[in-house]
Residue frames relative to the residue before (quaternion, step in Angstrom):
aa qw qx qy qz dx dy dz
M 1.0000 0.0000 0.0000 0.0000 0.00 0.00 0.00
I 0.2130 -0.7673 0.5948 0.1097 3.55 -0.97 0.87
L 0.1258 -0.7982 0.5884 0.0299 3.56 -0.88 1.03
D 0.2768 -0.7291 0.6029 0.1680 3.54 -1.06 0.78
D 0.8277 0.2729 -0.2041 0.4459 3.58 -1.25 0.55
Y 0.2878 0.7738 -0.5170 0.2263 3.64 1.17 0.35
N 0.8004 0.2055 -0.0925 0.5555 3.60 0.88 -0.94
S 0.3508 0.7582 -0.4837 0.2608 3.59 1.14 0.48
P 0.4089 -0.7094 0.5106 0.2624 3.62 -0.79 0.93
Q 0.5784 0.5922 -0.3654 0.4258 3.57 1.24 -0.37
F 0.7803 0.1976 -0.0922 0.5862 3.60 1.17 -0.64
P 0.0766 -0.8619 0.4986 0.0509 3.61 0.51 1.11
G 0.6372 0.5452 -0.3339 0.4305 3.61 1.10 -0.50
A 0.5319 0.6489 -0.4064 0.3618 3.58 1.19 -0.43
G 0.6793 0.4927 -0.2932 0.4580 3.58 0.85 -0.94
Q 0.6436 0.5194 -0.3227 0.4604 3.57 0.97 -0.84
A 0.6542 0.5108 -0.3120 0.4624 3.59 0.92 -0.86
V 0.6538 0.5034 -0.3124 0.4707 3.59 0.98 -0.83
R 0.6533 0.5130 -0.3190 0.4563 3.61 0.92 -0.85
E 0.6484 0.5095 -0.3130 0.4713 3.59 0.99 -0.81
F 0.6495 0.5141 -0.3090 0.4673 3.58 0.95 -0.89
C 0.6754 0.5004 -0.2973 0.4528 3.59 0.87 -0.96
A 0.6350 0.5230 -0.3306 0.4626 3.59 0.99 -0.78
R 0.6813 0.4985 -0.2803 0.4569 3.56 0.94 -0.90
E 0.7759 0.3702 -0.1689 0.4821 3.59 0.99 -0.89
G 0.4760 -0.6958 0.4273 0.3267 3.61 1.26 0.00
L 0.4520 0.6774 -0.4508 0.3656 3.57 1.07 0.76
A 0.3592 -0.6950 0.5770 0.2346 3.55 -1.28 0.40
V 0.1949 -0.7523 0.6168 0.1251 3.55 -1.08 0.75
V 0.1067 -0.7930 0.5998 0.0071 3.56 -0.84 1.09
P 0.2656 -0.7793 0.5459 0.1553 3.61 -0.34 1.20
L 0.2609 -0.7413 0.5980 0.1572 3.57 -1.11 0.74
C 0.4433 -0.6782 0.5166 0.2769 3.56 -1.16 0.56
D 0.3850 0.6768 -0.5524 0.2977 3.53 -0.11 1.31
I 0.6810 -0.5292 0.3363 0.3783 3.55 -1.25 0.31
H 0.7055 0.4880 -0.2598 0.4435 3.61 1.13 -0.52
G 0.4755 -0.6891 0.4387 0.3266 3.61 1.23 -0.04
T 0.2243 0.8105 -0.5064 0.1909 3.56 1.09 0.73
A 0.0450 -0.7735 0.6316 0.0274 3.55 -1.21 0.60
V 0.3031 -0.7158 0.5992 0.1915 3.52 -1.32 0.40
L 0.2390 -0.7387 0.6102 0.1573 3.57 -1.01 0.81
A 0.0062 -0.8030 0.5952 -0.0302 3.54 -0.95 0.87
K 0.3458 -0.6934 0.5870 0.2347 3.53 -1.20 0.58
P 0.3981 -0.7313 0.4909 0.2565 3.62 -0.47 1.12
G 0.8231 0.1723 -0.1640 0.5157 3.54 -0.89 1.00
G 0.4480 0.7342 -0.4241 0.2837 3.59 1.24 0.09
G 0.6254 0.5776 -0.3404 0.3993 3.59 1.20 -0.24
R 0.6023 0.5836 -0.3473 0.4195 3.57 1.27 -0.02
């Protein structure tokens, strides 16, 4: 899953909400280096 605004200073609560969700659901969040603060959510070991 790709998320926009994860690291956006304009929406500081977005990253916190994503981190809380990922912790609860056992997902990994991988920030991307772009201007919009995009991140990818991944399920560890989900490719097997």
